[in-house]
GUZA-299007 format. One record per atom (N, C-alpha, C): residue number from 0; atom name; x, y, z. Coordinates in Angstrom, 1 decimal, padded with zeros to 4 digits. Layout:
N
(NUM; 'CA'; (X; Y; Z)),
...
This chain:
88
(0; 'N'; (000.8; -001.2; 000.0)),
(0; 'CA'; (000.0; 000.0; 000.0)),
(0; 'C'; (000.9; 001.3; 000.0)),
(1; 'N'; (001.9; 001.2; 000.8)),
(1; 'CA'; (002.8; 002.4; 000.9)),
(1; 'C'; (003.5; 002.6; -000.5)),
(2; 'N'; (003.9; 001.5; -001.2)),
(2; 'CA'; (004.5; 001.6; -002.5)),
(2; 'C'; (003.6; 002.2; -003.5)),
(3; 'N'; (002.3; 001.9; -003.4)),
(3; 'CA'; (001.3; 002.5; -004.4)),
(3; 'C'; (001.2; 004.0; -004.2)),
(4; 'N'; (001.1; 004.4; -002.9)),
(4; 'CA'; (001.0; 005.8; -002.6)),
(4; 'C'; (002.3; 006.6; -003.1)),
(5; 'N'; (003.4; 006.0; -002.8)),
(5; 'CA'; (004.7; 006.6; -003.2)),
(5; 'C'; (004.8; 006.7; -004.7)),
(6; 'N'; (004.4; 005.7; -005.4)),
(6; 'CA'; (004.4; 005.7; -006.9)),
(6; 'C'; (003.4; 006.7; -007.4)),
(7; 'N'; (002.3; 006.8; -006.8)),
(7; 'CA'; (001.3; 007.8; -007.3)),
(7; 'C'; (001.7; 009.2; -007.0)),
(8; 'N'; (002.3; 009.5; -005.9)),
(8; 'CA'; (002.8; 010.8; -005.6)),
(8; 'C'; (004.0; 011.1; -006.5)),
(9; 'N'; (004.8; 010.2; -006.8)),
(9; 'CA'; (006.0; 010.4; -007.7)),
(9; 'C'; (005.5; 010.7; -009.1)),
(10; 'N'; (004.4; 010.1; -009.5)),
(10; 'CA'; (003.8; 010.3; -010.8)),
(10; 'C'; (003.2; 011.7; -010.8)),
(11; 'N'; (002.5; 012.1; -009.8)),
(11; 'CA'; (001.9; 013.4; -009.7)),
(11; 'C'; (003.0; 014.5; -009.7)),
(12; 'N'; (004.1; 014.3; -009.0)),
(12; 'CA'; (005.2; 015.2; -009.0)),
(12; 'C'; (005.8; 015.4; -010.4)),
(13; 'N'; (006.0; 014.3; -011.1)),
(13; 'CA'; (006.6; 014.3; -012.4)),
(13; 'C'; (005.6; 015.0; -013.4)),
(14; 'N'; (004.3; 014.8; -013.3)),
(14; 'CA'; (003.4; 015.5; -014.1)),
(14; 'C'; (003.4; 016.9; -013.9)),
(15; 'N'; (003.4; 017.3; -012.6)),
(15; 'CA'; (003.5; 018.7; -012.2)),
(15; 'C'; (004.7; 019.4; -012.8)),
(16; 'N'; (005.9; 018.8; -012.6)),
(16; 'CA'; (007.1; 019.4; -013.1)),
(16; 'C'; (007.1; 019.6; -014.6)),
(17; 'N'; (006.5; 018.6; -015.4)),
(17; 'CA'; (006.4; 018.7; -016.8)),
(17; 'C'; (005.5; 019.8; -017.2)),
(18; 'N'; (004.4; 020.0; -016.6)),
(18; 'CA'; (003.5; 021.0; -016.9)),
(18; 'C'; (004.1; 022.4; -016.6)),
(19; 'N'; (004.8; 022.5; -015.4)),
(19; 'CA'; (005.4; 023.7; -015.1)),
(19; 'C'; (006.5; 024.1; -016.1)),
(20; 'N'; (007.3; 023.1; -016.5)),
(20; 'CA'; (008.3; 023.4; -017.5)),
(20; 'C'; (007.7; 023.9; -018.8)),
(21; 'N'; (006.6; 023.2; -019.3)),
(21; 'CA'; (005.9; 023.7; -020.5)),
(21; 'C'; (005.4; 025.1; -020.4)),
(22; 'N'; (004.9; 025.4; -019.2)),
(22; 'CA'; (004.4; 026.8; -018.9)),
(22; 'C'; (005.5; 027.8; -019.0)),
(23; 'N'; (006.7; 027.5; -018.4)),
(23; 'CA'; (007.8; 028.4; -018.5)),
(23; 'C'; (008.3; 028.6; -019.9)),
(24; 'N'; (008.3; 027.5; -020.7)),
(24; 'CA'; (008.7; 027.6; -022.1)),
(24; 'C'; (007.8; 028.5; -022.9)),
(25; 'N'; (006.5; 028.3; -022.7)),
(25; 'CA'; (005.5; 029.1; -023.4)),
(25; 'C'; (005.6; 030.6; -023.0)),
(26; 'N'; (005.9; 030.9; -021.7)),
(26; 'CA'; (006.0; 032.3; -021.3)),
(26; 'C'; (007.2; 032.9; -022.0)),
(27; 'N'; (008.3; 032.2; -022.0)),
(27; 'CA'; (009.6; 032.8; -022.6)),
(27; 'C'; (009.4; 032.9; -024.1)),
(28; 'N'; (008.7; 032.0; -024.7)),
(28; 'CA'; (008.5; 032.0; -026.1)),
(28; 'C'; (007.7; 033.2; -026.5)),
(29; 'N'; (006.8; 033.6; -025.7)),
(29; 'CA'; (005.9; 034.7; -026.0)),
(29; 'C'; (006.7; 036.0; -025.9)),
(30; 'N'; (007.8; 036.1; -025.2)),
(30; 'CA'; (008.6; 037.3; -025.1)),
(30; 'C'; (009.6; 037.4; -026.2)),
(31; 'N'; (010.0; 036.4; -026.8)),
(31; 'CA'; (011.1; 036.4; -027.8)),
(31; 'C'; (010.5; 036.3; -029.2)),
(32; 'N'; (010.9; 037.3; -030.0)),
(32; 'CA'; (010.3; 037.3; -031.4)),
(32; 'C'; (010.7; 036.1; -032.2)),
(33; 'N'; (009.9; 035.7; -033.2)),
(33; 'CA'; (010.1; 034.5; -034.0)),
(33; 'C'; (011.4; 034.7; -034.8)),
(34; 'N'; (011.8; 035.9; -035.2)),
(34; 'CA'; (013.0; 036.1; -035.9)),
(34; 'C'; (014.3; 035.6; -035.1)),
(35; 'N'; (014.2; 035.7; -033.8)),
(35; 'CA'; (015.3; 035.2; -033.0)),
(35; 'C'; (015.5; 033.8; -033.2)),
(36; 'N'; (014.5; 033.0; -033.2)),
(36; 'CA'; (014.6; 031.6; -033.4)),
(36; 'C'; (015.0; 031.2; -034.8)),
(37; 'N'; (014.6; 032.0; -035.8)),
(37; 'CA'; (015.0; 031.8; -037.2)),
(37; 'C'; (016.5; 032.0; -037.4)),
(38; 'N'; (017.0; 033.2; -036.8)),
(38; 'CA'; (018.4; 033.5; -036.9)),
(38; 'C'; (019.2; 032.4; -036.1)),
(39; 'N'; (018.7; 032.0; -035.0)),
(39; 'CA'; (019.4; 031.0; -034.2)),
(39; 'C'; (019.5; 029.7; -035.0)),
(40; 'N'; (018.5; 029.2; -035.7)),
(40; 'CA'; (018.5; 028.0; -036.5)),
(40; 'C'; (019.5; 028.2; -037.6)),
(41; 'N'; (019.5; 029.3; -038.3)),
(41; 'CA'; (020.4; 029.6; -039.4)),
(41; 'C'; (021.9; 029.6; -038.9)),
(42; 'N'; (022.1; 030.2; -037.7)),
(42; 'CA'; (023.5; 030.2; -037.2)),
(42; 'C'; (023.9; 028.8; -036.8)),
(43; 'N'; (023.0; 028.1; -036.2)),
(43; 'CA'; (023.4; 026.7; -035.8)),
(43; 'C'; (023.7; 025.9; -037.1)),
(44; 'N'; (023.0; 026.0; -038.1)),
(44; 'CA'; (023.3; 025.3; -039.4)),
(44; 'C'; (024.6; 025.7; -039.9)),
(45; 'N'; (024.9; 027.0; -039.9)),
(45; 'CA'; (026.2; 027.5; -040.4)),
(45; 'C'; (027.4; 026.9; -039.5)),
(46; 'N'; (027.2; 026.9; -038.2)),
(46; 'CA'; (028.2; 026.3; -037.4)),
(46; 'C'; (028.4; 024.9; -037.7)),
(47; 'N'; (027.4; 024.1; -037.9)),
(47; 'CA'; (027.5; 022.7; -038.2)),
(47; 'C'; (028.2; 022.5; -039.5)),
(48; 'N'; (027.9; 023.3; -040.5)),
(48; 'CA'; (028.6; 023.2; -041.8)),
(48; 'C'; (030.1; 023.5; -041.6)),
(49; 'N'; (030.4; 024.5; -040.8)),
(49; 'CA'; (031.8; 024.9; -040.6)),
(49; 'C'; (032.5; 023.7; -039.9)),
(50; 'N'; (031.9; 023.1; -038.9)),
(50; 'CA'; (032.5; 021.9; -038.2)),
(50; 'C'; (032.7; 020.8; -039.2)),
(51; 'N'; (031.7; 020.6; -040.1)),
(51; 'CA'; (031.8; 019.5; -041.1)),
(51; 'C'; (033.1; 019.7; -042.0)),
(52; 'N'; (033.2; 021.0; -042.4)),
(52; 'CA'; (034.4; 021.4; -043.2)),
(52; 'C'; (035.7; 021.1; -042.5)),
(53; 'N'; (035.7; 021.5; -041.2)),
(53; 'CA'; (037.0; 021.2; -040.4)),
(53; 'C'; (037.3; 019.7; -040.3)),
(54; 'N'; (036.2; 018.9; -040.0)),
(54; 'CA'; (036.4; 017.5; -039.9)),
(54; 'C'; (036.9; 016.9; -041.2)),
(55; 'N'; (036.3; 017.3; -042.3)),
(55; 'CA'; (036.7; 016.8; -043.6)),
(55; 'C'; (038.2; 017.2; -043.9)),
(56; 'N'; (038.6; 018.4; -043.5)),
(56; 'CA'; (040.0; 018.8; -043.7)),
(56; 'C'; (040.9; 018.0; -042.9)),
(57; 'N'; (040.5; 017.7; -041.7)),
(57; 'CA'; (041.4; 016.9; -040.8)),
(57; 'C'; (041.5; 015.5; -041.4)),
(58; 'N'; (040.4; 014.9; -041.9)),
(58; 'CA'; (040.5; 013.6; -042.5)),
(58; 'C'; (041.5; 013.6; -043.7)),
(59; 'N'; (041.4; 014.6; -044.5)),
(59; 'CA'; (042.3; 014.7; -045.6)),
(59; 'C'; (043.8; 014.8; -045.2)),
(60; 'N'; (044.0; 015.5; -044.1)),
(60; 'CA'; (045.4; 015.6; -043.6)),
(60; 'C'; (045.9; 014.2; -043.1)),
(61; 'N'; (045.0; 013.5; -042.4)),
(61; 'CA'; (045.4; 012.3; -041.7)),
(61; 'C'; (045.6; 011.2; -042.8)),
(62; 'N'; (044.7; 011.1; -043.7)),
(62; 'CA'; (044.8; 010.1; -044.8)),
(62; 'C'; (044.2; 010.6; -046.1)),
(63; 'N'; (045.1; 011.2; -046.9)),
(63; 'CA'; (044.6; 011.8; -048.1)),
(63; 'C'; (044.0; 010.7; -049.1)),
(64; 'N'; (044.4; 009.5; -049.0)),
(64; 'CA'; (043.9; 008.4; -049.9)),
(64; 'C'; (042.4; 008.2; -049.7)),
(65; 'N'; (042.0; 008.4; -048.4)),
(65; 'CA'; (040.6; 008.1; -048.1)),
(65; 'C'; (039.6; 009.3; -048.3)),
(66; 'N'; (040.2; 010.4; -048.7)),
(66; 'CA'; (039.4; 011.6; -048.9)),
(66; 'C'; (038.6; 011.4; -050.2)),
(67; 'N'; (037.3; 011.2; -050.0)),
(67; 'CA'; (036.4; 011.0; -051.1)),
(67; 'C'; (036.1; 012.4; -051.8)),
(68; 'N'; (035.7; 012.4; -053.0)),
(68; 'CA'; (035.4; 013.6; -053.6)),
(68; 'C'; (034.2; 014.2; -052.9)),
(69; 'N'; (034.3; 015.5; -052.6)),
(69; 'CA'; (033.2; 016.2; -051.8)),
(69; 'C'; (032.0; 016.4; -052.7)),
(70; 'N'; (030.8; 016.0; -052.3)),
(70; 'CA'; (029.6; 016.4; -053.0)),
(70; 'C'; (029.4; 017.9; -052.8)),
(71; 'N'; (028.8; 018.5; -053.8)),
(71; 'CA'; (028.5; 019.9; -053.7)),
(71; 'C'; (027.5; 020.1; -052.6)),
(72; 'N'; (027.7; 021.2; -051.8)),
(72; 'CA'; (026.7; 021.4; -050.7)),
(72; 'C'; (025.4; 021.7; -051.3)),
(73; 'N'; (024.3; 021.3; -050.6)),
(73; 'CA'; (023.0; 021.5; -051.1)),
(73; 'C'; (022.7; 023.0; -051.1)),
(74; 'N'; (022.1; 023.4; -052.2)),
(74; 'CA'; (021.8; 024.8; -052.4)),
(74; 'C'; (020.5; 025.1; -051.7)),
(75; 'N'; (020.6; 026.0; -050.7)),
(75; 'CA'; (019.3; 026.4; -050.1)),
(75; 'C'; (018.9; 027.7; -050.7)),
(76; 'N'; (017.6; 027.8; -050.7)),
(76; 'CA'; (017.0; 029.1; -051.2)),
(76; 'C'; (017.4; 030.2; -050.3)),
(77; 'N'; (017.8; 031.3; -050.9)),
(77; 'CA'; (018.2; 032.4; -050.0)),
(77; 'C'; (017.1; 033.0; -049.2)),
(78; 'N'; (017.4; 033.2; -048.0)),
(78; 'CA'; (016.3; 033.8; -047.1)),
(78; 'C'; (016.5; 035.3; -047.1)),
(79; 'N'; (015.4; 036.0; -047.1)),
(79; 'CA'; (015.5; 037.4; -047.0)),
(79; 'C'; (015.8; 037.8; -045.5)),
(80; 'N'; (016.8; 038.6; -045.4)),
(80; 'CA'; (017.2; 039.0; -044.1)),
(80; 'C'; (016.4; 040.3; -043.7)),
(81; 'N'; (015.8; 040.3; -042.6)),
(81; 'CA'; (015.0; 041.4; -042.1)),
(81; 'C'; (015.9; 042.3; -041.2)),
(82; 'N'; (015.8; 043.6; -041.4)),
(82; 'CA'; (016.5; 044.4; -040.5)),
(82; 'C'; (015.7; 044.6; -039.2)),
(83; 'N'; (016.4; 044.3; -038.1)),
(83; 'CA'; (015.8; 044.5; -036.8)),
(83; 'C'; (016.4; 045.6; -036.1)),
(84; 'N'; (015.6; 046.6; -035.7)),
(84; 'CA'; (016.1; 047.8; -035.0)),
(84; 'C'; (016.3; 047.4; -033.6)),
(85; 'N'; (017.4; 047.8; -033.0)),
(85; 'CA'; (017.7; 047.6; -031.6)),
(85; 'C'; (017.9; 048.9; -030.9)),
(86; 'N'; (017.1; 049.1; -029.9)),
(86; 'CA'; (017.1; 050.4; -029.2)),
(86; 'C'; (018.3; 050.3; -028.3)),
(87; 'N'; (019.1; 051.4; -028.2)),
(87; 'CA'; (020.2; 051.3; -027.3)),
(87; 'C'; (020.6; 052.6; -026.7)),
């Protein structure tokens, strides 16, 4: 009986923490403009492409025989950059 109560309270706590976390995320998301997330995704993509390039270069230095011909990077459609005024 004690185990069932403990499990139930543990499940209630977990549910409460998840709901509270979702609430905090929703509150912060409402304060931050969508452009922030768009630029963040774009910056993350560029960082990952730069890391890929560095790893490919290191592989070529270590073993040039195994360096396969590089496929052309996928062409992404250009995104229009919006000017964001920052008050300062």
